C-alpha positions as a Markdown table, in Angstrom:
| # | Residue | x | y | z |
|---|---|---|---|---|
| 1 | Tyr | 0.1 | 0.0 | 0.1 |
| 2 | Asp | 3.0 | 2.3 | 0.7 |
| 3 | Leu | 4.1 | 1.6 | -2.8 |
| 4 | Met | 0.8 | 2.4 | -4.3 |
| 5 | Ile | 0.6 | 5.8 | -2.0 |
| 6 | Asp | 4.0 | 6.6 | -3.4 |
| 7 | Arg | 3.3 | 6.2 | -7.0 |
| 8 | Glu | 0.0 | 8.2 | -6.9 |
| 9 | Ser | 1.3 | 10.9 | -5.2 |
| 10 | Pro | 2.4 | 14.2 | -6.5 |
| 11 | Arg | 6.1 | 13.4 | -5.9 |
| 12 | Pro | 6.8 | 9.8 | -6.2 |
| 13 | Gly | 9.9 | 8.6 | -4.7 |
| 14 | Gln | 10.3 | 11.6 | -2.3 |
| 15 | Gln | 9.2 | 12.1 | 1.1 |
| 16 | Cys | 8.5 | 8.3 | 1.7 |
| 17 | Tyr | 8.8 | 8.4 | 5.5 |
| 18 | Glu | 6.1 | 11.2 | 5.5 |
| 19 | Lys | 3.7 | 9.1 | 3.5 |
| 20 | Met | 3.9 | 6.4 | 6.2 |
| 21 | Ile | 3.1 | 8.7 | 9.3 |
| 22 | Ala | 1.4 | 12.0 | 8.0 |
| 23 | Gly | -2.3 | 12.3 | 8.6 |
| 24 | His | -3.1 | 13.2 | 5.1 |
| 25 | Tyr | -1.6 | 9.7 | 3.9 |
| 26 | Leu | -2.9 | 7.6 | 6.8 |
| 27 | Gly | -6.5 | 8.0 | 5.6 |
| 28 | Glu | -5.1 | 7.3 | 2.0 |
| 29 | Ile | -3.6 | 4.0 | 3.1 |
| 30 | Phe | -7.2 | 3.2 | 4.9 |
| 31 | Arg | -8.9 | 4.0 | 1.8 |
| 32 | Gln | -6.6 | 1.8 | -0.3 |
| 33 | Ile | -6.8 | -1.2 | 2.0 |
| 34 | Leu | -10.7 | -0.8 | 1.9 |
| 35 | Leu | -10.6 | -0.6 | -1.7 |
| 36 | Asp | -8.3 | -3.7 | -2.2 |
| 37 | Met | -10.4 | -5.7 | 0.2 |
| 38 | His | -13.3 | -5.1 | -2.0 |
| 39 | Glu | -12.4 | -5.1 | -5.4 |
| 40 | Lys | -9.6 | -7.8 | -5.4 |
| 41 | Arg | -10.7 | -10.1 | -2.5 |
| 42 | Asp | -14.4 | -9.8 | -2.3 |
| 43 | Ala | -13.8 | -9.4 | 1.3 |
| 44 | Ile | -16.2 | -6.5 | 2.4 |
| 45 | Phe | -19.0 | -4.4 | 0.8 |
| 46 | Arg | -19.7 | -7.2 | -1.4 |
| 47 | Gln | -22.0 | -6.5 | -4.3 |
| 48 | Gln | -21.9 | -2.7 | -3.3 |
| 49 | Asp | -21.1 | 0.4 | -5.2 |
| 50 | Val | -17.9 | 1.6 | -3.7 |
| 51 | Thr | -17.3 | 4.5 | -6.2 |
| 52 | Ser | -17.2 | 7.3 | -3.5 |
| 53 | Leu | -14.0 | 5.1 | -1.8 |
| 54 | Arg | -12.4 | 5.5 | -5.4 |
| 55 | Lys | -11.8 | 9.0 | -4.8 |
| 56 | Gln | -8.2 | 9.8 | -4.0 |
| 57 | Asn | -7.4 | 11.6 | -0.7 |
| 58 | Ile | -11.1 | 11.9 | 0.7 |
| 59 | Met | -9.8 | 10.6 | 4.0 |
| 60 | Asp | -7.3 | 11.6 | 6.8 |
| 61 | Ala | -6.2 | 10.7 | 10.2 |
| 62 | Ser | -9.5 | 12.2 | 11.7 |
| 63 | Asp | -11.5 | 9.6 | 9.9 |
| 64 | Leu | -9.2 | 6.8 | 11.2 |
| 65 | Val | -9.7 | 8.1 | 14.9 |
| 66 | Leu | -13.5 | 8.3 | 14.5 |
| 67 | Ile | -13.5 | 4.7 | 13.6 |
| 68 | Glu | -10.9 | 3.5 | 16.1 |
| 69 | Lys | -12.6 | 5.1 | 19.0 |
| 70 | Asp | -16.1 | 3.7 | 18.3 |
| 71 | Thr | -17.4 | 1.8 | 21.1 |
| 72 | Ser | -20.9 | 1.8 | 20.4 |
| 73 | Glu | -22.7 | -1.8 | 20.1 |
| 74 | Asp | -21.9 | -3.4 | 17.1 |
| 75 | Leu | -19.8 | -0.4 | 16.1 |
| 76 | His | -23.3 | 1.3 | 15.0 |
| 77 | Cys | -21.4 | 4.7 | 14.7 |
| 78 | Thr | -18.9 | 3.3 | 12.3 |
| 79 | Arg | -21.7 | 1.7 | 10.2 |
| 80 | Val | -23.5 | 5.0 | 10.2 |
| 81 | Tyr | -20.6 | 6.9 | 9.3 |
| 82 | Leu | -19.4 | 4.6 | 6.5 |
| 83 | Gln | -23.0 | 4.8 | 4.8 |
| 84 | Arg | -23.2 | 8.5 | 5.2 |
| 85 | Arg | -19.9 | 9.2 | 3.9 |
| 86 | Phe | -19.3 | 6.6 | 1.4 |
| 87 | Asn | -22.6 | 5.0 | 0.8 |
| 88 | Val | -21.6 | 1.6 | 1.6 |
| 89 | Val | -23.8 | -0.6 | 4.1 |
| 90 | Ala | -21.1 | -2.3 | 6.5 |
| 91 | Asp | -22.4 | -5.2 | 8.9 |
| 92 | Ala | -20.8 | -5.8 | 12.4 |
| 93 | His | -17.9 | -7.8 | 11.1 |
| 94 | Glu | -17.0 | -5.4 | 8.4 |
| 95 | Ala | -17.1 | -2.6 | 10.8 |
| 96 | Leu | -14.8 | -4.3 | 13.3 |
| 97 | Phe | -12.6 | -5.0 | 10.3 |
| 98 | Cys | -12.3 | -1.2 | 9.6 |
| 99 | Arg | -11.7 | -0.4 | 13.3 |
| 100 | Arg | -8.9 | -3.1 | 13.3 |
| 101 | Val | -7.4 | -1.6 | 10.3 |
| 102 | Ala | -7.7 | 1.8 | 11.4 |
| 103 | His | -5.9 | 0.9 | 15.0 |
| 104 | Leu | -3.1 | -1.0 | 13.0 |
| 105 | Ile | -2.6 | 2.0 | 10.6 |
| 106 | Gly | -2.2 | 4.4 | 13.5 |
| 107 | Gln | 0.0 | 2.0 | 15.6 |
| 108 | Arg | 2.5 | 1.5 | 12.7 |
| 109 | Ala | 2.4 | 5.4 | 12.1 |
| 110 | Ile | 3.2 | 5.9 | 15.9 |
| 111 | Arg | 6.0 | 3.5 | 16.1 |
| 112 | Leu | 7.5 | 4.9 | 12.6 |
| 113 | Tyr | 7.4 | 8.1 | 14.2 |
| 114 | Ala | 9.3 | 7.2 | 17.3 |
| 115 | Cys | 11.7 | 5.4 | 15.4 |
| 116 | Gly | 12.6 | 8.6 | 13.4 |
| 117 | Ile | 13.0 | 10.5 | 16.4 |
| 118 | Thr | 15.1 | 7.7 | 18.1 |
| 119 | Ala | 17.4 | 7.6 | 15.2 |
| 120 | Ile | 18.1 | 11.4 | 15.4 |
| 121 | Thr | 18.6 | 11.5 | 19.1 |
| 122 | Leu | 21.1 | 8.4 | 19.0 |
| 123 | Lys | 22.8 | 9.8 | 15.9 |
| 124 | Lys | 23.3 | 13.1 | 17.4 |
| 125 | Gly | 24.1 | 11.8 | 20.8 |
| 126 | Tyr | 21.2 | 13.7 | 22.5 |
| 127 | Asp | 20.5 | 12.8 | 25.8 |
| 128 | Ser | 17.5 | 15.1 | 26.1 |
| 129 | Cys | 15.7 | 17.4 | 23.6 |
| 130 | Asp | 12.4 | 19.1 | 22.8 |
| 131 | Val | 10.8 | 17.8 | 19.4 |
| 132 | Ala | 8.7 | 20.3 | 17.8 |
| 133 | Val | 5.4 | 19.0 | 16.6 |
| 134 | Asp | 2.8 | 20.3 | 14.2 |
| 135 | Gly | 0.3 | 18.8 | 11.8 |
| 136 | Ser | -2.8 | 16.9 | 11.7 |
| 137 | Val | -1.7 | 13.9 | 13.4 |
| 138 | Phe | -1.2 | 15.4 | 16.6 |
| 139 | Ser | -4.3 | 17.7 | 16.3 |
| 140 | Lys | -6.8 | 14.9 | 15.2 |
| 141 | Tyr | -5.2 | 11.8 | 16.7 |
| 142 | Pro | -5.8 | 12.5 | 20.5 |
| 143 | Ser | -3.5 | 9.8 | 21.9 |
| 144 | Phe | -0.7 | 10.2 | 19.3 |
| 145 | Ala | 1.7 | 12.0 | 21.5 |
| 146 | Asp | 1.4 | 9.7 | 24.5 |
| 147 | Gln | 1.5 | 6.4 | 22.4 |
| 148 | Ala | 4.6 | 7.9 | 20.6 |
| 149 | Met | 6.3 | 8.6 | 24.1 |
| 150 | Asn | 5.5 | 5.1 | 25.1 |
| 151 | Ala | 7.2 | 3.8 | 21.9 |
| 152 | Leu | 10.2 | 5.9 | 22.6 |
| 153 | Asp | 10.3 | 4.8 | 26.0 |
| 154 | Glu | 10.1 | 1.1 | 24.7 |
| 155 | Ile | 12.8 | 1.7 | 21.8 |
| 156 | Leu | 15.2 | 3.6 | 24.2 |
| 157 | Gln | 14.5 | 1.2 | 26.8 |
| 158 | Arg | 13.7 | 4.2 | 29.2 |
| 159 | Pro | 12.3 | 3.8 | 32.6 |
| 160 | Glu | 9.1 | 5.7 | 32.7 |
| 161 | Gly | 10.7 | 8.1 | 35.3 |
| 162 | Leu | 13.1 | 9.4 | 32.5 |
| 163 | Arg | 10.1 | 10.8 | 30.5 |
| 164 | Gln | 11.2 | 14.4 | 30.7 |
| 165 | Arg | 14.2 | 13.7 | 28.5 |
| 166 | Ile | 12.5 | 13.8 | 25.2 |
| 167 | Arg | 9.4 | 16.1 | 25.2 |
| 168 | Phe | 6.9 | 16.9 | 22.5 |
| 169 | Thr | 6.6 | 20.8 | 22.2 |
| 170 | Ser | 3.7 | 22.4 | 20.1 |
| 171 | Ala | 4.9 | 24.2 | 17.0 |
| 172 | Thr | 2.0 | 26.0 | 15.6 |
| 173 | Asp | 2.3 | 26.8 | 11.9 |
| 174 | Gly | 5.5 | 24.8 | 12.2 |
| 175 | Ser | 5.7 | 24.8 | 8.3 |
| 176 | Gly | 5.6 | 28.8 | 8.2 |
| 177 | Val | 8.1 | 29.2 | 10.8 |
| 178 | Gly | 10.4 | 26.6 | 9.1 |
| 179 | Ala | 10.0 | 28.5 | 5.8 |
| 180 | Ala | 10.9 | 31.8 | 7.5 |
| 181 | Val | 14.1 | 30.3 | 9.3 |
| 182 | Ile | 15.3 | 28.8 | 6.0 |
| 183 | Ala | 14.7 | 32.2 | 4.3 |
| 184 | Ala | 16.4 | 34.2 | 6.9 |
| 185 | Leu | 19.5 | 31.8 | 6.8 |
| 186 | Ser | 19.8 | 32.0 | 3.0 |
| 187 | Gln | 20.1 | 35.9 | 2.8 |
| 188 | Pro | 23.4 | 37.1 | 1.9 |
| 189 | Lys | 25.5 | 38.7 | 4.8 |
């Protein structure tokens, strides 16, 4: 699915790591999996028109969170959501499959995110640092930061008492600030 996402993206072969962890792409991975399960494997939404699921980039991390956090009986909320948003009627098993896939995509993104931070801190020899975070994953995936911190603890084999060594700090408009810093640094002296 990662290769499909990359091929269909505006910049194939570039920003591959981002395509596995950014909120925009998480929804696209989910959509691709649902289409694959329907069209190639006939495992979900049998004999239903899935035209609305064929539209690229119609989902993001917030869709996954909504599905993953559904605790209603027989995943009624997920089923209603799928019907209203994509005009597909999901039974309880299909809704459970959707929730499981959403969870796995989120967990993978969290662990890959933590691996990236770990690699940088180990390579640079940082014992502690602040990690500026911005983007839809942190704003739309409520437990992303906590789960990423747990993954960091696991990867770095840190006792829980040392959590303050790597901290997530909100960076509102990180793209704009980053562009300003780069522009300022590239000015002739």
